[in-house]
C-alpha positions as CSV (number, residue, x, y, z in Angstrom):
1,M,-56.5,36.8,10.8
2,S,-58.9,35.9,8.1
3,N,-59.1,32.1,7.2
4,S,-59.2,32.8,3.5
5,I,-56.3,33.6,1.1
6,K,-57.4,35.9,-1.8
7,L,-55.7,35.5,-5.2
8,A,-55.6,37.7,-8.2
9,I,-54.7,36.2,-11.6
10,L,-53.2,38.6,-14.1
11,G,-53.7,37.1,-17.6
12,L,-56.3,34.5,-18.7
13,G,-54.4,32.7,-21.4
14,T,-53.5,29.0,-21.2
15,V,-51.8,29.2,-17.9
16,G,-54.2,31.6,-16.1
17,T,-57.1,29.5,-17.2
18,G,-55.3,26.4,-16.1
19,V,-54.8,27.9,-12.6
20,I,-58.5,28.6,-12.3
21,N,-59.4,25.1,-13.4
22,L,-56.9,23.5,-11.0
23,I,-58.3,25.5,-8.0
24,N,-61.8,24.6,-9.0
25,D,-61.0,20.9,-9.4
26,N,-58.8,20.5,-6.2
27,L,-60.4,23.1,-3.9
28,D,-61.0,20.6,-1.0
29,E,-57.5,19.1,-1.4
30,L,-56.0,22.6,-1.3
31,K,-57.8,23.4,2.0
32,R,-56.9,20.1,3.6
33,R,-53.2,20.8,2.8
34,S,-53.2,24.5,3.8
35,G,-55.9,24.8,6.4
36,R,-57.1,27.9,4.6
37,D,-59.8,28.7,2.0
38,I,-58.0,29.7,-1.2
39,I,-60.3,31.9,-3.4
40,I,-59.8,33.9,-6.5
41,T,-61.2,37.4,-6.0
42,E,-60.0,39.3,-9.1
43,V,-58.7,38.5,-12.6
44,G,-57.0,40.8,-15.0
45,T,-58.3,40.4,-18.5
46,R,-58.7,42.6,-21.6
47,R,-62.2,41.4,-22.3
48,Q,-65.0,40.1,-20.1
49,R,-65.2,36.4,-19.9
50,D,-68.6,34.6,-19.6
51,D,-67.0,31.4,-18.3
52,I,-65.6,33.1,-15.2
53,D,-67.5,32.8,-11.9
54,S,-69.6,35.9,-11.3
55,N,-68.2,36.3,-7.8
56,I,-64.7,37.0,-9.4
57,M,-64.2,40.6,-10.4
58,Q,-62.9,41.0,-13.9
59,N,-60.8,44.1,-14.6
60,S,-58.5,45.3,-17.4
61,D,-56.7,47.7,-15.0
62,L,-53.9,45.4,-13.9
63,M,-52.3,48.1,-11.7
64,A,-55.5,48.6,-9.8
65,I,-55.7,44.8,-9.1
66,A,-52.1,44.8,-8.0
67,A,-52.9,47.4,-5.3
68,S,-56.4,46.0,-4.3
69,D,-57.1,45.5,-0.6
70,N,-59.1,42.4,-1.7
71,V,-55.9,40.6,-2.8
72,D,-53.2,38.8,-0.8
73,I,-51.2,37.1,-3.6
74,V,-50.8,38.3,-7.2
75,I,-50.2,35.7,-9.9
76,E,-48.6,37.2,-13.0
77,V,-48.9,35.1,-16.1
78,I,-49.2,37.8,-18.8
79,G,-45.6,37.4,-19.9
80,G,-43.2,40.0,-21.4
81,T,-40.7,42.3,-19.6
82,T,-42.4,45.7,-19.6
83,L,-45.9,45.7,-18.4
84,A,-45.3,42.6,-16.3
85,K,-42.4,44.3,-14.5
86,D,-44.4,47.4,-13.8
87,V,-47.3,45.4,-12.4
88,I,-45.1,43.2,-10.2
89,M,-43.2,46.1,-8.8
90,H,-46.5,47.9,-8.1
91,A,-47.8,44.7,-6.3
92,I,-44.7,44.5,-4.2
93,K,-44.9,48.2,-3.3
94,N,-48.4,47.5,-2.1
95,G,-47.3,44.6,0.1
96,K,-48.5,41.7,-2.1
97,H,-46.7,38.5,-2.5
98,V,-46.2,37.5,-6.1
99,V,-46.1,34.3,-8.1
100,T,-44.8,34.5,-11.6
101,A,-44.0,32.1,-14.5
102,N,-42.1,34.8,-16.3
103,K,-38.5,33.5,-16.8
104,A,-37.6,36.3,-19.3
105,L,-38.5,39.0,-16.8
106,L,-36.7,37.4,-13.9
107,A,-33.6,36.5,-15.9
108,E,-33.3,40.1,-17.1
109,H,-34.6,42.0,-14.1
110,G,-34.7,39.5,-11.2
111,N,-31.9,41.1,-9.2
112,E,-33.9,44.4,-9.0
113,I,-37.2,42.6,-8.4
114,F,-35.9,40.4,-5.6
115,A,-34.2,43.3,-3.9
116,F,-37.4,45.3,-4.0
117,A,-39.3,42.4,-2.6
118,E,-36.8,42.0,0.3
119,A,-37.1,45.7,1.0
120,N,-40.8,45.5,1.2
121,N,-40.9,42.2,3.2
122,V,-42.7,40.2,0.6
123,H,-41.8,37.2,-1.5
124,V,-41.7,36.5,-5.3
125,A,-42.1,32.8,-6.1
126,Y,-41.2,31.5,-9.5
127,E,-41.3,27.7,-9.7
128,A,-43.3,27.8,-12.9
129,A,-40.6,29.9,-14.6
130,V,-38.3,26.9,-15.2
131,A,-39.2,23.5,-16.6
132,G,-42.9,23.8,-16.0
133,G,-44.2,21.1,-13.7
134,I,-40.8,19.8,-12.6
135,P,-40.2,21.2,-9.1
136,I,-36.5,22.0,-9.9
137,I,-36.5,25.4,-8.2
138,K,-37.8,23.9,-4.9
139,V,-35.4,20.9,-5.2
140,M,-32.3,23.1,-5.6
141,R,-33.3,25.8,-3.1
142,E,-34.5,23.3,-0.4
143,A,-33.8,19.6,-1.0
144,L,-30.2,20.2,-2.1
145,A,-29.6,23.0,0.4
146,A,-26.9,21.0,2.2
147,N,-25.1,20.1,-1.0
148,K,-22.4,21.9,-3.0
149,I,-23.6,21.8,-6.6
150,D,-20.7,21.3,-9.0
151,W,-22.6,21.4,-12.3
152,L,-26.0,21.0,-13.9
153,A,-27.1,20.2,-17.4
154,G,-30.6,20.4,-18.7
155,I,-33.1,20.0,-21.5
156,I,-35.0,23.1,-20.6
157,N,-36.9,23.9,-23.8
158,G,-39.4,21.4,-25.0
159,T,-39.7,22.8,-28.5
160,G,-36.0,22.2,-29.2
161,N,-36.2,18.7,-27.6
162,F,-39.2,17.8,-29.8
163,I,-37.3,18.9,-32.9
164,M,-34.1,17.0,-32.1
165,T,-36.1,13.9,-31.2
166,E,-38.1,13.9,-34.5
167,M,-34.9,14.5,-36.6
168,R,-33.3,11.5,-35.0
169,D,-36.2,9.1,-34.8
170,K,-37.8,9.8,-38.1
171,G,-35.0,11.3,-40.2
172,R,-36.9,14.5,-40.8
173,P,-35.1,17.8,-41.7
174,F,-35.1,20.7,-39.2
175,A,-37.5,23.0,-41.2
176,D,-40.1,20.2,-41.6
177,V,-40.2,19.4,-37.9
178,L,-40.2,23.1,-36.9
179,S,-43.3,23.6,-39.1
180,E,-45.1,20.7,-37.3
181,A,-44.1,22.1,-33.9
182,Q,-45.8,25.3,-34.8
183,E,-48.9,23.5,-36.0
184,L,-49.0,21.6,-32.7
185,G,-48.6,24.7,-30.6
186,Y,-45.2,23.7,-29.3
187,A,-43.5,26.6,-31.1
188,E,-44.6,30.2,-31.6
189,A,-45.2,31.8,-35.0
190,D,-41.8,33.4,-34.4
191,P,-39.8,30.5,-32.9
192,T,-36.6,32.5,-32.4
193,F,-36.6,32.3,-28.5
194,D,-36.9,28.5,-28.7
195,V,-34.7,27.4,-31.6
196,E,-31.9,30.0,-30.9
197,G,-31.7,29.0,-27.3
198,I,-32.8,32.3,-25.7
199,D,-35.7,30.7,-23.7
200,A,-33.3,28.1,-22.4
201,A,-30.7,30.8,-21.5
202,H,-33.3,32.7,-19.4
203,K,-34.0,29.5,-17.5
204,L,-30.3,28.6,-17.1
205,A,-29.5,32.0,-15.6
206,L,-32.1,31.3,-12.9
207,L,-30.8,27.8,-12.2
208,A,-27.2,28.9,-12.1
209,S,-27.9,31.7,-9.6
210,I,-29.6,29.2,-7.3
211,A,-26.9,26.6,-7.8
212,F,-23.9,28.8,-7.1
213,G,-25.3,31.7,-5.1
214,I,-24.5,34.3,-7.7
215,P,-26.5,37.3,-9.0
216,L,-28.6,36.8,-12.1
217,Q,-26.5,37.4,-15.2
218,F,-28.4,36.5,-18.3
219,D,-26.4,38.7,-20.5
220,K,-23.3,36.5,-19.8
221,V,-24.9,33.2,-20.9
222,Y,-23.3,31.8,-24.1
223,C,-26.2,31.0,-26.4
224,E,-26.2,28.9,-29.6
225,G,-29.3,27.5,-31.3
226,I,-30.1,24.3,-33.3
227,T,-30.9,25.9,-36.7
228,G,-27.6,24.7,-38.1
229,I,-28.0,21.0,-37.0
230,T,-28.4,18.7,-40.1
231,L,-29.6,15.2,-40.5
232,Q,-26.1,14.4,-41.5
233,D,-24.7,15.3,-38.1
234,V,-27.5,13.6,-36.3
235,N,-26.8,10.3,-38.1
236,Y,-23.0,10.6,-37.7
237,A,-23.5,11.2,-34.0
238,E,-25.7,8.1,-33.7
239,E,-23.1,6.0,-35.6
240,L,-20.4,7.1,-33.1
241,G,-22.7,6.2,-30.1
242,Y,-24.0,9.7,-29.3
243,R,-27.1,11.7,-29.6
244,I,-27.5,15.5,-30.1
245,K,-29.5,17.4,-27.5
246,H,-30.0,21.1,-27.0
247,L,-28.7,21.6,-23.5
248,G,-28.0,24.3,-21.0
249,F,-24.9,23.9,-18.8
250,A,-23.9,25.7,-15.6
251,V,-20.5,24.5,-14.5
252,R,-18.4,25.5,-11.5
253,R,-14.7,25.6,-12.4
254,D,-11.8,26.0,-9.9
255,G,-9.2,27.0,-12.5
256,Q,-7.0,24.0,-11.7
257,G,-4.3,26.2,-10.2
258,N,-4.9,29.1,-12.6
259,A,-7.0,31.8,-10.9
260,D,-7.8,33.5,-14.2
261,D,-9.7,30.4,-15.3
262,A,-11.7,30.0,-12.1
263,G,-15.4,30.9,-12.4
264,V,-18.7,29.6,-13.8
265,E,-19.5,28.5,-17.3
266,L,-23.0,29.4,-18.5
267,R,-23.7,28.0,-21.9
268,V,-26.6,26.8,-24.1
269,H,-25.8,24.9,-27.2
270,P,-26.3,21.6,-29.2
271,T,-24.4,18.9,-27.5
272,L,-23.3,15.3,-28.3
273,I,-24.0,13.1,-25.2
274,P,-23.6,9.3,-24.9
275,Q,-26.6,7.3,-26.1
276,D,-27.0,5.6,-22.7
277,A,-26.9,8.9,-20.8
278,L,-30.1,9.7,-18.8
279,L,-30.6,13.0,-20.7
280,A,-30.1,11.3,-24.0
281,N,-33.3,9.3,-23.4
282,V,-35.6,12.2,-22.5
283,N,-37.6,12.7,-25.7
284,G,-40.4,14.7,-27.3
285,V,-41.4,17.9,-25.4
286,K,-40.2,16.6,-22.0
287,N,-37.8,18.7,-20.0
288,A,-35.1,17.3,-17.6
289,V,-32.4,18.7,-15.4
290,L,-29.4,16.6,-14.3
291,V,-27.7,18.0,-11.1
292,N,-24.3,16.8,-9.9
293,S,-23.8,17.8,-6.3
294,H,-21.6,16.8,-3.3
295,P,-22.2,14.5,-1.4
296,L,-25.4,13.4,-3.1
297,G,-24.0,12.8,-6.6
298,Q,-26.1,12.9,-9.8
299,T,-29.8,13.3,-9.6
300,L,-32.3,13.7,-12.6
301,Y,-35.5,15.6,-12.5
302,C,-37.8,15.0,-15.5
303,G,-41.4,15.8,-16.6
304,D,-43.6,18.1,-18.6
305,G,-41.9,21.5,-19.1
306,A,-44.9,23.4,-20.4
307,G,-48.7,23.3,-20.9
308,A,-51.7,24.4,-18.8
309,G,-51.6,21.5,-16.3
310,A,-47.8,21.5,-15.7
311,T,-47.5,25.2,-15.3
312,A,-50.6,25.6,-13.2
313,S,-49.3,22.9,-10.9
314,A,-46.1,24.8,-10.4
315,V,-47.9,28.1,-9.9
316,M,-50.2,26.6,-7.2
317,A,-47.2,25.0,-5.5
318,D,-45.8,28.5,-5.0
319,V,-49.2,29.7,-3.8
320,M,-49.3,27.0,-1.2
321,D,-45.9,27.9,0.1
322,L,-47.0,31.5,0.4
323,V,-50.2,30.5,2.1
324,R,-48.0,28.9,4.8
325,V,-45.9,32.1,5.0
326,L,-49.1,34.2,5.5
327,G,-50.2,31.6,8.1
328,N,-47.0,32.2,10.1
329,T,-47.3,35.9,10.2
330,D,-46.3,37.2,13.6
331,C,-48.0,39.9,15.6
332,D,-46.6,42.6,17.7
333,D,-47.5,43.3,21.3
334,Q,-50.6,45.2,20.1
335,G,-51.8,42.3,18.0
336,N,-50.9,44.0,14.7
337,S,-49.7,41.9,11.8
338,N,-45.9,41.8,11.3
339,Q,-45.2,41.3,7.6
340,N,-41.5,40.5,8.1
341,N,-41.7,36.8,7.3
342,H,-38.2,36.1,6.0
343,G,-37.6,33.6,8.8
344,H,-40.4,31.4,7.4
345,H,-39.2,31.4,3.7
346,V,-36.2,30.3,1.7
347,P,-34.3,33.3,0.1
348,H,-35.2,34.1,-3.5
349,L,-31.9,32.7,-4.9
350,A,-31.4,30.1,-2.1
351,F,-28.6,32.1,-0.5
352,I,-28.9,35.0,2.0
353,P,-28.8,38.1,-0.2
354,E,-25.7,39.4,1.6
355,Q,-23.9,36.2,0.9
356,L,-24.3,36.1,-2.9
357,S,-20.9,35.6,-4.5
358,D,-19.1,37.7,-7.1
359,T,-17.7,34.6,-8.8
360,P,-17.0,35.6,-12.4
361,I,-18.8,34.2,-15.4
362,L,-16.2,32.8,-17.8
363,R,-16.0,34.1,-21.3
364,A,-16.8,31.8,-24.2
365,E,-13.2,31.3,-25.2
366,Q,-12.5,30.0,-21.7
367,M,-15.1,27.2,-21.8
368,I,-13.9,23.6,-21.8
369,T,-15.7,20.9,-23.7
370,G,-15.1,18.0,-26.0
371,Y,-15.9,18.5,-29.7
372,Y,-17.4,16.8,-32.7
373,L,-15.8,18.2,-35.9
374,R,-17.1,17.5,-39.4
375,V,-14.5,18.4,-42.0
376,H,-15.1,18.1,-45.8
377,A,-11.8,17.7,-47.8
378,Y,-10.7,16.5,-51.2
379,D,-9.9,12.8,-51.3
380,S,-6.2,13.2,-51.6
381,P,-3.1,11.8,-49.8
382,G,-2.0,13.5,-46.6
383,V,-5.3,15.3,-45.8
384,L,-6.0,13.4,-42.6
385,A,-2.4,13.7,-41.5
386,D,-2.5,17.5,-41.9
387,I,-5.7,17.8,-39.9
388,T,-4.5,15.6,-37.1
389,R,-1.1,17.4,-37.0
390,I,-2.9,20.8,-36.6
391,L,-5.0,19.4,-33.7
392,S,-1.9,17.9,-32.1
393,D,0.1,21.1,-32.3
394,A,-2.8,22.9,-30.6
395,G,-2.7,20.5,-27.7
396,I,-6.0,18.8,-28.7
397,N,-6.3,15.1,-28.1
398,I,-8.4,13.0,-30.6
399,D,-10.8,10.4,-29.1
400,A,-12.2,9.0,-32.4
401,I,-12.1,9.4,-36.1
402,L,-14.7,8.4,-38.7
403,Q,-13.9,8.7,-42.4
404,K,-16.8,8.3,-44.8
405,P,-16.7,7.3,-48.5
406,A,-15.9,10.1,-50.9
407,H,-18.8,11.9,-52.6
408,K,-19.1,12.1,-56.4
409,L,-17.3,15.4,-56.4
410,G,-14.3,13.8,-54.8
411,Q,-14.9,15.2,-51.4
412,V,-14.7,13.0,-48.3
413,P,-16.3,13.8,-44.9
414,V,-14.1,13.3,-41.9
415,I,-15.6,13.2,-38.5
416,I,-13.4,13.7,-35.4
417,L,-14.3,13.5,-31.8
418,T,-11.9,15.3,-29.3
419,L,-11.3,15.1,-25.6
420,P,-12.1,18.3,-23.6
421,V,-10.2,21.4,-24.6
422,V,-10.3,25.1,-24.0
423,E,-12.4,26.8,-26.6
424,S,-9.7,29.3,-27.6
425,Q,-7.4,26.4,-28.5
426,M,-10.1,24.9,-30.7
427,N,-10.8,28.2,-32.4
428,L,-7.2,28.5,-33.5
429,A,-7.0,24.9,-34.7
430,I,-10.2,25.3,-36.8
431,E,-8.9,28.5,-38.3
432,K,-5.8,26.7,-39.4
433,I,-7.7,23.7,-40.7
434,E,-9.9,25.9,-42.8
435,K,-6.9,27.5,-44.5
436,L,-5.7,24.2,-45.9
437,D,-6.0,24.0,-49.7
438,T,-7.6,20.5,-49.4
439,I,-10.5,21.7,-47.2
440,T,-13.6,22.5,-49.2
441,D,-16.0,24.0,-46.6
442,K,-16.3,25.5,-43.2
443,V,-15.6,23.1,-40.3
444,V,-18.8,22.0,-38.6
445,R,-18.4,21.9,-34.8
446,I,-20.7,20.7,-32.1
447,R,-19.7,20.5,-28.5
448,L,-19.5,17.1,-26.8
449,D,-20.0,16.2,-23.1
450,E,-19.8,12.8,-21.4
451,L,-21.9,14.1,-18.5
452,A,-19.5,12.4,-16.0
């Protein structure tokens, strides 16, 4: 067995270059920890780079690199869900272990990719796909392996967290902060994936599968962005003792005696949470995941969710795990390498593939949360009584009411916080409230969670 592990890096953008720099900077440390020489033999790049070591082969043919005899582990950091999938599948077919940071690819095609890897006795590692440098995948797959995870909630998109932090701390409107986020490189020119919650939904699908032992089901994640959040709502939330964060939730529900309501909630949306909650105080571009498990209880994992250093750190953590797998390769009686190393590695989604559950994903109308409602009405007698009566008739309990002074047009904002209720009940109540003659606009609703 050779003492060196040969890597190919596909993609030399921010992350790929970060991986090269990390290896160069920490080469001795990596060898001390693994007992092996870790070397980059090939990189996939569209154009020749003068700053790459001349001993490293540069090639624009990614499929050729994925099949090269001079590669043990393929690191995919090109992104996207088409070429990246083809390259990864080709690498797996050719017996290469794979490390990827591609959350969109895994969320949408991970079931197929992981099954193909199992069939070919190789591993696909993806720590960098969720929350950058926070080792949340390893924590949930390994450190919490003896726990039953009841729910998790996470700030898993740094762009959205930066926007919400700036709106709250500096009183800046959404559009203004988004423009700065793009200038700083936190948001893409097309920020849709970040501000509409799609990026967070990709990551949540992965976290939920690991937490509950279910197949990846990105298409069933309820997804709501932050584009409709106003300074008005941010300020009212603060006045009531809450902060608005863009969160992803994965919640196990037992149905409380009703089998039809048993399942898993997968939802991404703006959420009011108490000002003293741990997640409420994670600001800027930081990511954080709060996990509630039994018997451990609540644990919080926080750090940089993106950037060259954080993502390269996660990529190389996966590489180090795979180096150990390769170091534990068994041999048959003739001394030939046996590539079936599953006994030395945690299953892709933490559970034995045959033990994945068919627990249903609950529909949006089955979700249970508290609510912040902002209602604009004419300042006339009986308005508040009508609103509270409708909520009461729908079985919705009110936790707090804040009535603000009337505007010049004679309209008064009424802010109501409710206790947790089934989404379908709230839908019906809002529909009835909006039909009142005294209501002047659509009801603004933001979900609320005490994280308890």
